[in-house]
C-alpha positions in Angstrom: 3.4 3.1 -20.4 1.1 1.2 -18.2 0.2 -2.3 -17.2 -3.2 -3.4 -18.1 -5.3 -5.2 -15.5 -7.2 -7.0 -18.2 -6.5 -8.1 -21.8 -9.6 -7.7 -23.9 -9.4 -9.5 -27.2 -11.4 -7.6 -29.8 -13.2 -9.3 -32.6 -12.8 -6.6 -35.3 -10.4 -7.4 -38.1 -9.7 -3.8 -38.8 -6.6 -2.1 -37.2 -8.0 0.8 -35.2 -5.2 3.2 -34.5 -5.1 4.1 -30.8 -2.5 5.6 -28.5 0.4 3.3 -28.1 0.4 1.5 -24.7 3.6 -0.5 -24.3 4.0 -2.9 -21.3 7.3 -2.7 -19.5 8.9 -4.7 -16.7 12.5 -5.4 -15.6 14.7 -7.6 -13.5 18.2 -7.4 -12.1 20.7 -10.3 -11.8 24.2 -10.8 -10.7 26.9 -10.5 -13.4 30.1 -10.2 -11.3 31.4 -8.5 -8.2 31.2 -5.0 -9.7 28.4 -5.2 -12.3 24.9 -6.4 -12.6 22.8 -7.6 -15.5 19.7 -5.4 -16.1 17.0 -6.9 -18.3 14.1 -4.8 -19.7 11.0 -6.7 -20.9 8.7 -4.9 -23.3 5.5 -5.8 -25.2 3.7 -4.1 -28.1 0.2 -5.0 -29.1 -0.1 -5.5 -32.8 -3.6 -3.9 -33.1 -2.0 -0.6 -31.9 0.7 -0.7 -34.6 0.1 0.5 -38.2 0.6 -2.3 -40.8 2.4 -1.6 -44.1 2.7 -3.9 -47.1 6.1 -5.2 -48.3 6.6 -8.1 -50.6 2.9 -8.9 -50.6 2.9 -9.2 -46.8 1.5 -7.0 -44.0 4.3 -5.8 -41.6 4.1 -4.1 -38.2 7.2 -2.8 -36.4 7.9 -1.4 -32.9 11.0 0.5 -31.8 12.3 0.7 -28.2 14.8 3.5 -27.4 16.7 3.5 -24.1 18.7 6.3 -22.5 20.6 5.5 -19.3 22.1 8.4 -17.3 24.4 7.8 -14.4 23.3 9.7 -11.4 25.9 11.9 -9.6 28.0 12.5 -12.8 24.8 13.1 -14.9 26.6 11.3 -17.8 24.6 9.5 -20.4 26.2 6.1 -20.7 23.8 4.5 -23.2 21.4 5.7 -25.9 20.4 2.9 -28.2 17.4 1.6 -30.1 16.0 -1.9 -30.7 13.4 -3.0 -33.2 10.9 -5.9 -33.1 8.6 -6.8 -36.0 6.0 -9.3 -37.2 4.6 -10.0 -40.7 1.8 -12.1 -42.2 0.0 -12.4 -45.6 -3.3 -11.8 -43.7 -4.3 -8.9 -41.6 -6.4 -11.1 -39.4 -3.4 -13.2 -38.4 -1.7 -10.0 -37.1 -4.6 -9.1 -34.9 -4.4 -9.3 -31.1 -0.9 -10.6 -30.9 1.9 -9.5 -28.5 5.3 -8.4 -29.8 7.4 -9.1 -26.7 11.2 -8.6 -26.4 14.0 -8.7 -23.9 16.9 -6.3 -23.8 19.9 -7.2 -21.6 22.4 -4.5 -20.5 25.4 -4.9 -18.2 25.7 -2.0 -15.8 28.2 -1.1 -13.0 26.9 -1.1 -9.4 25.5 2.4 -9.3 22.3 4.5 -9.4 20.8 5.5 -12.8 18.0 7.4 -14.4 16.4 5.4 -17.3 14.3 6.9 -20.1 12.4 4.5 -22.3 10.6 5.6 -25.5 8.5 3.3 -27.7 7.5 4.1 -31.3 5.4 2.7 -34.0 8.1 2.4 -36.8 5.3 2.8 -39.4 3.7 5.7 -37.6 6.3 7.8 -35.7 3.7 10.0 -34.2 2.4 7.0 -32.2 4.6 7.2 -29.1 4.7 6.0 -25.5 7.4 6.7 -22.9 8.4 6.1 -19.3 11.2 7.2 -17.0 12.3 5.8 -13.7 15.2 5.5 -11.3 17.3 2.3 -11.3 19.6 1.0 -8.6 22.1 -1.8 -9.5 23.2 -3.0 -6.1 26.1 -5.4 -5.3 25.0 -8.9 -4.2 26.1 -9.5 -0.6 28.7 -12.3 -0.4 28.1 -13.2 3.3 24.5 -14.4 3.2 21.8 -15.9 1.0 20.5 -13.7 -1.8 17.8 -13.8 -4.5 17.7 -11.9 -7.7 14.6 -10.1 -8.9 11.7 -12.3 -10.0 11.1 -12.4 -13.8 7.5 -13.3 -14.9 7.1 -15.3 -18.1 4.4 -16.6 -20.3 6.3 -19.8 -20.9 9.7 -21.3 -19.8 11.1 -24.4 -21.5 14.4 -26.1 -22.0 16.3 -24.4 -24.8 17.4 -26.3 -27.9 21.2 -26.4 -28.1 20.9 -25.0 -31.6 18.5 -22.3 -30.6 19.5 -18.7 -31.6 16.6 -17.1 -29.8 17.4 -14.0 -27.8 15.1 -15.3 -25.1 17.6 -18.0 -24.1 19.2 -17.6 -20.7 21.0 -20.3 -18.7 19.8 -23.1 -21.0 16.2 -22.0 -20.8 14.0 -20.2 -23.3 12.1 -17.6 -21.3 9.3 -15.7 -23.1 8.7 -12.7 -20.9 5.3 -11.5 -19.8 5.8 -7.7 -19.3 2.1 -7.0 -18.8 2.1 -9.3 -15.7 -1.4 -10.4 -16.7 -2.5 -14.1 -16.3 -5.9 -15.9 -16.2 -8.2 -17.6 -18.6 -6.1 -16.7 -21.6 -2.8 -17.5 -19.9 -3.6 -19.9 -17.1 0.0 -20.8 -15.9 2.3 -18.4 -14.2 6.0 -19.0 -14.9 8.7 -17.3 -12.8 12.5 -17.2 -13.1 14.9 -16.4 -10.2 18.5 -16.9 -9.4 19.7 -17.9 -5.9 23.1 -16.9 -4.7 25.6 -17.9 -2.0 23.9 -21.3 -1.3 27.1 -22.7 0.1 27.6 -20.0 2.8 26.8 -22.4 5.6 29.0 -25.5 5.3 26.8 -27.4 7.8 23.7 -27.1 5.8 23.1 -29.6 3.0 19.7 -28.4 1.9 17.8 -25.2 1.8 14.0 -24.7 1.7 12.3 -22.8 -1.1 8.8 -21.5 -0.3 6.4 -20.1 -2.9 3.3 -18.2 -1.8 0.6 -16.2 -3.5 -1.3 -13.5 -1.6 -4.4 -11.8 -2.8 -5.2 -8.1 -2.4 -6.5 -8.7 1.1 -3.3 -10.5 2.0 -5.0 -13.8 2.2 -2.7 -16.7 1.4 -4.1 -18.4 -1.7 -1.2 -20.7 -2.6 1.6 -22.5 -0.7 4.3 -24.8 -2.0 7.7 -25.9 -0.6 10.7 -27.7 -2.0 14.3 -28.4 -1.0 17.4 -27.6 -3.0 21.0 -28.8 -2.4 23.8 -26.4 -1.3 26.6 -28.1 -3.3 26.5 -25.2 -5.9 27.2 -21.6 -5.0 24.3 -20.4 -7.2 21.5 -21.9 -9.1 18.6 -21.0 -11.4 15.0 -21.5 -10.0 12.0 -22.0 -12.2 8.4 -22.1 -10.8 5.2 -23.0 -12.6 1.9 -22.2 -10.9 -1.6 -22.8 -12.3 -3.6 -19.6 -11.5 -6.8 -20.3 -13.5 -8.9 -21.0 -10.4 -8.3 -17.7 -8.6 -10.7 -14.7 -9.1 -9.8 -11.5 -11.0 -7.6 -9.2 -9.0 -4.1 -8.1 -7.9 -1.9 -10.7 -6.4 1.6 -11.0 -4.9 4.0 -13.8 -5.6 6.6 -14.4 -2.8 9.7 -16.6 -3.3 11.5 -17.3 -0.1 14.8 -19.1 0.4 15.3 -20.4 3.9 18.1 -22.1 5.9 16.0 -24.1 8.4 19.0 -24.9 10.6 19.6 -21.2 11.4 16.2 -19.7 10.6 17.8 -17.2 8.3 15.8 -16.4 5.2 15.6 -14.0 2.3 12.7 -13.4 0.0 11.6 -11.5 -3.1 8.1 -10.4 -4.1 6.4 -9.6 -7.4 3.0 -8.2 -8.2 0.9 -9.7 -11.0 -2.7 -9.5 -12.2 -5.4 -12.1 -12.9 -8.4 -11.8 -15.3 -10.7 -14.7 -14.6 -14.2 -13.4 -15.2 -15.8 -16.8 -14.6 -14.5 -17.2 -11.0 -16.6 -15.6 -8.2 -14.6 -13.6 -5.7 -16.0 -14.9 -2.5 -13.9 -12.5 -0.3 -15.5 -9.5 -2.0 -18.9 -11.0 -1.8 -18.5 -11.5 1.9 -17.4 -7.9 2.3 -20.6 -6.7 0.6 -22.7 -8.9 2.9 -21.1 -7.8 6.1 -21.6 -4.1 5.4 -19.4 -1.1 5.2 -16.8 0.5 7.5 -19.3 2.5 9.5 -20.8 -0.6 11.1 -17.5 -1.3 12.9 -17.4 2.1 14.6 -21.2 2.4 15.3 -21.0 0.0 18.2 -17.9 1.5 19.8 -17.8 3.6 23.0 -15.6 6.7 23.2 -12.7 5.0 24.9 -12.5 2.4 22.2 -12.9 5.1 19.5 -9.9 7.0 21.0 -7.9 3.8 21.1 -8.6 3.1 17.4 -7.5 6.6 16.4 -4.3 6.1 18.4 -3.7 2.9 16.4 -4.3 4.9 13.2 -1.9 7.8 13.9 1.0 6.3 11.8 -1.2 7.1 8.8 -2.7 10.4 10.1 -1.5 13.8 9.1 -1.0 16.6 11.6 -4.2 18.1 10.3 -6.0 14.8 11.0 -4.7 14.8 14.6 -5.7 18.4 15.2 -9.2 17.8 13.8 -9.6 14.8 16.1 -8.7 16.8 19.2 -11.6 19.2 18.3 -14.2 16.5 18.2 -15.9 16.1 21.6 -18.9 13.9 20.8 -19.0 10.1 20.4 -21.1 10.4 17.2 -18.6 12.8 15.7 -15.7 10.5 16.4 -17.5 7.6 14.8 -18.2 9.6 11.7 -14.6 10.9 11.5 -13.1 7.4 11.9 -15.4 6.0 9.3 -14.5 8.7 6.8 -10.8 8.4 7.7 -10.6 4.7 6.8 -12.9 5.1 3.8 -10.4 7.6 2.4 -7.4 5.4 3.2 -9.0 2.3 1.6 -10.0 4.3 -1.5 -6.6 5.9 -2.0 -4.8 2.6 -1.5 -6.3 1.1 -4.6 -7.3 -2.1 -2.7 -10.9 -3.3 -3.0 -13.3 -2.9 -0.1 -11.6 -2.9 3.4 -8.4 -4.6 2.3 -6.0 -1.8 3.3 -7.5 -1.4 6.8 -7.6 -5.1 7.3 -3.9 -5.4 6.4 -3.0 -2.4 8.6 -4.6 -3.9 11.7 -3.3 -7.4 10.9 0.2 -5.8 11.0 -0.7 -4.2 14.4 -1.6 -7.7 15.8 1.7 -9.1 14.5 3.7 -6.1 15.8 2.2 -6.7 19.3 3.1 -10.4 19.1 6.6 -9.9 18.0 7.8 -6.7 19.5 6.0 -6.2 22.9 8.5 -5.7 25.8 8.2 -4.8 29.5 8.5 -1.1 28.4 5.8 -0.9 25.8 3.3 -2.6 23.5 4.7 -3.9 20.2 2.8 -1.5 18.0 4.2 1.5 19.9 7.8 0.4 19.4 10.1 1.6 16.6 10.0 -1.9 15.0 6.3 -2.1 15.4 5.8 1.3 13.7 8.0 0.5 10.8 6.4 -2.9 10.4 2.9 -1.4 10.4 3.7 1.2 7.8 5.9 -0.7 5.4 5.0 -4.3 6.1 7.3 -7.4 6.1 10.9 -6.7 5.2 12.4 -8.4 2.1 15.3 -9.4 4.4 16.5 -9.0 8.0 20.1 -9.2 8.9 20.6 -9.9 12.6 23.8 -9.3 14.5 23.2 -10.3 18.1 26.8 -11.1 19.1 29.2 -9.0 17.1 32.5 -8.2 19.0 32.5 -4.9 20.8 29.0 -4.0 19.5 25.6 -3.9 20.9 23.0 -6.2 19.3 21.5 -4.7 16.1 19.4 -5.5 13.0 19.2 -4.2 9.5 15.9 -4.5 7.8 16.0 -4.4 3.9 13.0 -3.3 1.9 14.0 -4.0 -1.7 10.7 -2.9 -3.3 10.6 0.6 -1.7 12.4 3.5 -3.5 14.7 1.0 -5.3 15.8 -0.4 -1.9 15.9 1.2 1.6 17.2 0.0 5.0 16.2 0.5 8.6 18.8 -0.1 11.3 17.6 -1.0 14.9 19.8 -1.4 17.9 19.3 -2.8 21.5 20.9 0.3 23.1 19.8 -0.2 26.7 20.1 -3.9 26.9 16.5 -4.6 27.8 15.4 -6.2 24.6 13.8 -3.2 23.0 15.3 -2.1 19.7 15.4 1.6 18.7 15.6 2.9 15.2 19.0 4.6 14.8 19.2 5.1 11.0 17.3 4.7 7.7 17.8 5.5 4.1 14.0 6.0 3.6 13.2 9.7 3.0 11.4 11.2 5.9 12.7 8.7 8.5 15.5 9.2 11.0 18.8 9.2 9.1 22.4 9.2 10.6 25.2 7.9 8.3 27.4 7.6 11.4 25.0 5.3 13.2 27.7 2.7 14.0 28.9 4.9 16.9 25.7 4.2 18.8 26.4 0.4 18.9 30.1 0.4 19.6 30.9 -0.7 23.2 34.6 0.3 23.0 
């Protein structure tokens, strides 16, 4: 199963049988203290389904089968199928339509393996499948929290008499599992849930920030609003017109912020735009200003060495060994040029977007984390920030009884959620990494012993 970057509407009225490509997406929401609500969104394209006739009508049917296996025990806790269908007295009216659906499943807080299979009910040999890990995590009760972001093609108030299975919390939410918007779907709708709004009794309002970043991490959209804290949790709906932005990959950021304490939490969601009539001025500028080699061609050897030092967080041991063997300025220019050309290409980001983002993070790391001991990019916080970017959430504990100051950085979008724990061990303002759940990083499940003062 894959997401399409573009939806191409074909003019042919015949149903050409192609491999089934079903769009999938999912979100997680709070159900209660011990369980979460997992929602799977799926979409069949009718021109990939075989039509059969029944009662003088053409009928297409898609089947979704879900198997959920609990990790650890390896017990299958669910194996079930759902069907979605459409019919018409005309083949042409079935063309180029989306058969979207939502499946809601209540799961205990745990880690699972999910296997999804999609079938054409009228042609069982036409199959698509996907498998992935799923973590249902408890929502913290001592701080602000946000659910996953659900993307939708439309959200509207639900009729009290509506029996649609797209209804949730008095809204009818038609999912957009492809994540594609643009000239055919110009308005992006998003649904989120905010939790623990009343955690700070002295705060009457919280700020909600919406941002859209393009693939070069340029901020394309900003909007703020304020919400009251009188309720413990609320539903948040956003509508954003995206028809004026050029084709590409974008990131929606929803941030919930307590301005009185500067504490905040955010969630992010990737989506795709197909707007062929809009010129991408950022890409045009990159073409005009030239390729990567021009940046290194004017550098002297000291500067080239410094740039490679900056790049070491992305370099393999083989890269480092090769660099040590290069003794000419021209050789170093060529190596750096090829190094970053490769990184940009492998990242999937157009032009120099990956490199620009990496060095933007380096500048921010120096601004935020420089101490008397070292530059910010050389610190543990700086390294983690440069590699993984902005955390989804930071929990700061500067004055806990009998403990040294420490912070926990949460990255919800990496490996179903990972953390990095930093502590001010020496008391000089520099925080060292003492534990992480990210594979390949320093891990110590007994990290609390490093911060205890008694």
